[in-house]
C-alpha positions as CSV (number, residue, x, y, z in Angstrom):
1,R,106.4,124.0,94.1
2,T,106.4,120.9,92.2
3,S,108.7,117.9,92.9
4,T,110.1,115.2,90.5
5,L,110.4,111.6,91.8
6,F,112.8,109.4,89.3
7,I,111.9,106.0,89.2
8,G,113.5,103.6,87.2
9,M,113.0,99.9,86.1
10,A,115.1,96.8,87.1
11,P,115.3,93.7,85.2
12,T,112.5,91.3,86.2
13,L,112.2,87.6,87.2
14,S,111.7,85.0,84.7
15,P,108.5,82.6,85.3
16,A,110.9,79.7,86.0
17,A,112.7,82.0,88.5
18,A,109.9,82.5,90.2
19,R,108.7,79.6,91.2
20,F,109.5,78.1,94.6
21,P,113.5,77.5,94.4
22,P,114.6,73.8,94.2
23,G,116.1,72.2,97.1
24,L,113.7,74.0,99.4
25,A,111.3,72.3,101.1
26,R,107.8,73.0,100.1
27,S,105.0,71.4,102.4
28,R,101.5,71.0,100.9
29,C,99.4,70.4,104.1
30,H,97.4,72.9,106.2
31,G,98.0,74.1,109.8
32,R,101.3,71.9,110.0
33,P,102.3,71.2,113.3
34,G,105.0,73.5,114.9
35,M,104.1,76.1,112.1
36,T,102.8,80.0,113.5
37,L,99.2,80.6,112.7
38,T,99.3,84.6,112.1
39,R,96.0,86.7,112.1
40,V,94.7,89.2,109.9
41,S,94.6,91.6,112.8
42,M,98.1,90.8,113.9
43,T,100.0,94.2,113.6
44,W,103.6,94.2,111.8
45,A,104.9,94.6,115.1
46,E,103.9,91.5,116.2
47,E,104.0,89.8,112.9
48,A,107.7,90.3,112.4
49,S,108.7,88.4,115.2
50,T,107.4,85.0,113.8
51,F,109.6,84.4,110.9
52,E,113.2,84.9,108.8
53,Y,113.4,85.7,105.7
54,V,115.6,82.8,103.8
55,M,118.3,84.4,101.2
56,H,118.7,81.2,98.5
57,G,121.2,82.6,95.8
58,Q,119.7,85.6,94.3
59,L,115.9,85.3,95.7
60,R,114.1,86.2,99.1
61,V,112.1,83.1,100.5
62,V,109.3,83.4,102.8
63,P,109.5,80.0,104.5
64,P,105.3,78.5,104.3
65,Y,103.2,79.6,107.2
66,T,99.3,79.7,108.0
67,H,97.3,83.0,108.1
68,L,94.1,83.5,109.2
69,Y,91.9,86.1,106.7
70,L,89.0,87.7,108.2
71,A,86.4,89.3,106.0
72,N,83.1,91.3,107.1
73,A,80.4,90.7,104.3
74,K,80.2,92.8,101.4
75,K,76.7,94.1,100.1
76,R,77.4,92.5,97.0
77,W,78.0,89.0,98.9
78,V,74.8,89.1,100.5
79,G,72.8,86.0,99.5
80,R,75.2,84.2,97.5
81,R,76.9,81.2,98.3
82,V,79.9,81.8,100.3
83,T,82.2,79.3,97.8
84,E,80.8,80.9,94.9
85,V,82.0,84.6,96.3
86,Y,85.2,83.3,97.3
87,A,85.9,81.6,94.2
88,E,85.4,84.8,92.7
89,E,87.0,87.2,94.6
90,F,90.1,85.2,95.1
91,P,90.7,82.6,92.2
92,H,94.2,82.9,92.7
93,L,94.2,80.1,95.5
94,D,93.8,77.7,92.8
95,P,93.0,79.3,88.9
96,K,92.3,75.4,87.5
97,D,89.1,75.2,90.2
98,P,88.7,78.0,92.5
99,T,85.1,76.6,93.4
100,R,86.4,73.8,94.2
101,Y,88.9,74.6,96.8
102,F,86.8,76.5,98.5
103,E,84.0,73.5,98.4
104,R,87.0,71.5,99.9
105,A,87.9,74.6,102.4
106,V,84.2,74.5,103.7
107,E,84.4,70.9,104.1
108,D,87.5,70.6,105.7
109,G,86.7,73.8,108.4
110,R,88.9,76.0,106.7
111,L,86.5,78.6,105.4
112,T,84.4,79.1,108.1
113,L,82.3,82.1,110.2
114,S,83.9,83.9,112.7
115,G,85.3,81.9,115.5
116,G,85.4,78.6,113.4
117,V,82.0,78.1,113.2
118,K,81.4,75.5,110.3
119,V,78.7,76.3,107.7
120,P,77.4,73.8,104.7
121,V,78.9,74.5,101.3
122,E,75.3,76.0,100.4
123,H,75.9,78.6,102.8
124,L,74.4,82.0,101.8
125,I,76.1,85.2,103.0
126,R,74.1,86.9,105.5
127,D,75.1,90.7,106.0
128,W,76.1,90.3,109.6
129,D,78.3,87.3,108.6
130,K,82.3,87.7,109.3
131,V,84.0,85.0,107.2
132,E,87.3,83.3,108.3
133,H,89.7,81.8,105.7
134,R,92.4,79.7,107.1
135,V,95.4,79.6,104.3
136,H,98.7,77.3,104.2
137,V,100.6,80.5,102.0
138,H,103.4,79.9,99.5
139,E,104.6,83.6,98.9
140,P,106.3,83.3,95.5
141,P,109.9,84.5,95.9
142,V,111.7,88.1,95.3
143,L,114.9,89.2,94.5
144,A,117.0,89.3,97.3
145,Q,117.8,93.1,97.3
146,S,117.3,95.3,100.4
147,V,115.0,98.3,100.8
148,E,117.5,101.0,100.8
149,V,116.3,104.0,103.1
150,M,116.7,107.5,101.4
151,H,115.4,109.7,103.9
152,D,113.8,109.0,107.5
153,G,112.0,112.0,108.8
154,D,109.4,112.8,111.2
155,D,106.7,112.7,108.8
156,L,107.8,110.5,105.7
157,L,109.9,108.1,104.7
158,V,111.6,107.7,101.4
159,V,112.7,104.5,100.1
160,N,114.3,103.0,97.0
161,K,112.1,100.1,96.2
162,P,113.8,97.1,94.3
163,C,112.0,95.2,91.4
164,S,110.0,92.3,91.9
165,L,109.0,93.6,95.4
166,P,105.0,94.5,95.7
167,V,104.4,98.1,97.9
168,H,102.1,96.3,100.3
169,P,99.9,92.8,100.8
170,S,98.2,91.6,98.0
171,G,97.1,88.6,96.3
172,R,100.0,86.0,96.8
173,Y,102.4,88.8,98.8
174,R,102.3,89.7,102.3
175,R,105.7,89.2,103.9
176,N,107.1,89.6,100.5
177,T,106.6,93.1,100.0
178,V,108.2,96.4,101.1
179,V,106.1,97.5,104.3
180,G,106.7,93.7,105.5
181,V,110.6,93.8,104.6
182,L,111.0,97.2,106.7
183,A,109.1,95.7,109.4
184,K,111.2,92.7,109.8
185,E,114.6,94.4,108.8
186,Q,114.7,97.8,109.8
187,G,111.8,97.8,112.7
188,M,109.6,100.2,110.8
189,H,105.8,99.6,111.5
190,D,102.7,101.2,111.0
191,L,103.7,102.6,107.5
192,H,100.7,104.3,105.4
193,T,101.4,104.1,101.9
194,V,100.8,107.3,99.7
195,H,101.3,106.2,96.5
196,R,102.5,102.7,94.9
197,L,104.7,101.3,92.0
198,D,103.9,98.3,90.2
199,R,105.7,95.1,91.3
200,L,108.0,94.8,88.8
201,T,108.9,98.6,88.8
202,S,112.3,99.9,90.9
203,G,112.3,103.4,92.1
204,V,111.5,106.0,94.9
205,L,108.7,105.4,96.8
206,L,107.1,107.3,99.4
207,L,105.7,106.1,103.0
208,A,104.2,108.3,105.2
209,K,104.8,107.7,109.0
210,H,101.1,108.9,110.5
211,R,97.5,109.1,109.0
212,E,97.9,112.8,108.8
213,A,101.0,113.0,106.7
214,S,99.4,110.4,104.5
215,I,96.3,112.7,103.8
216,R,98.7,115.6,103.1
217,V,100.9,114.2,100.7
218,S,98.2,111.8,98.8
219,N,96.2,115.1,98.4
220,A,99.6,116.6,96.8
221,L,100.0,114.1,94.6
222,K,96.5,114.4,93.4
223,Q,97.2,117.9,92.9
224,G,100.0,117.8,90.7
225,L,102.0,119.2,93.1
226,A,104.4,116.5,92.5
227,R,105.9,114.4,89.2
228,K,106.7,111.1,88.7
229,T,109.2,110.6,85.8
230,Y,109.7,107.1,84.6
231,L,112.8,105.9,82.9
232,A,112.0,102.6,80.7
233,R,114.3,99.9,79.4
234,I,113.2,99.7,75.3
235,S,114.3,97.5,72.4
236,G,115.6,98.5,69.2
237,R,116.7,102.3,68.2
238,F,114.6,105.0,70.1
239,P,114.6,108.4,67.9
240,E,116.7,111.0,68.7
241,D,114.0,113.7,69.0
242,E,111.4,113.9,71.6
243,M,108.0,111.8,71.3
244,H,104.5,112.7,72.5
245,V,102.1,109.8,73.1
246,D,98.8,110.0,73.8
247,A,97.5,106.3,73.6
248,P,95.3,103.9,75.8
249,I,97.3,101.5,77.7
250,A,95.7,98.0,77.7
251,C,96.6,95.1,80.2
252,E,98.2,92.1,78.2
253,S,98.7,89.8,81.0
254,K,97.7,90.7,84.8
255,R,100.0,87.5,86.3
256,E,103.2,89.0,84.2
257,T,102.2,92.6,84.8
258,I,102.5,93.2,81.4
259,Y,100.9,96.2,79.4
260,T,100.7,97.4,75.6
261,V,99.2,100.3,74.1
262,G,96.1,99.1,72.5
263,A,92.5,99.6,72.1
264,G,90.2,99.5,75.1
265,G,92.7,100.2,77.2
266,K,93.0,103.4,80.2
267,E,93.1,106.9,78.6
């Protein structure tokens, strides 16, 4: 049987509103005394007890924190400079000059091998390397909307994802995510994402409570047993008759999550 998930579009954050709110202190130091260092291996149950959200007007703000990321060397990294690889993989940390950012990180001891072992800027990654990157994180704010629980069963959790909130940690977001908010505010940990909605899309989101349910629901989605319906805002007057659009969709701006119909896009 086919099920339908209704997914709507909510207002988006303007570029100005997405910046760190004025009036809240924004430290630029790394590893500031008194700040909690979170580890990539830390569970959400552990991490949720280390921070509080700050509601600033219509925005949900995460206070700056230091996070330690650990990465095993990938095959495509081997034999290349660690600074070159990280500048290519994580350019958002300094869009203007990511290479220089990671050169300074190596020199300052923020980018090391596992256990804090310092390496020279010229270090070539080996296949057994584990790389640690200590980052002072400033997450962008999101809209101060709650994550509404629509269904809480033994296998599945169904929520209404608000606009501006990513589903899971990615890029500049970690705690300002659906899984982060649910861990902190609802005490729900170890959730499995079975599908995703874009950050600026609101609507029904399914989360599995264990691996078996995750596999089962993911397979159902792949087999077309569930259908997603999007409700979109439009500009202008939409034709009264039904329209069928079969055209490639291209990404115009990853930063602003803007997609348009255009040549070279995905079919």
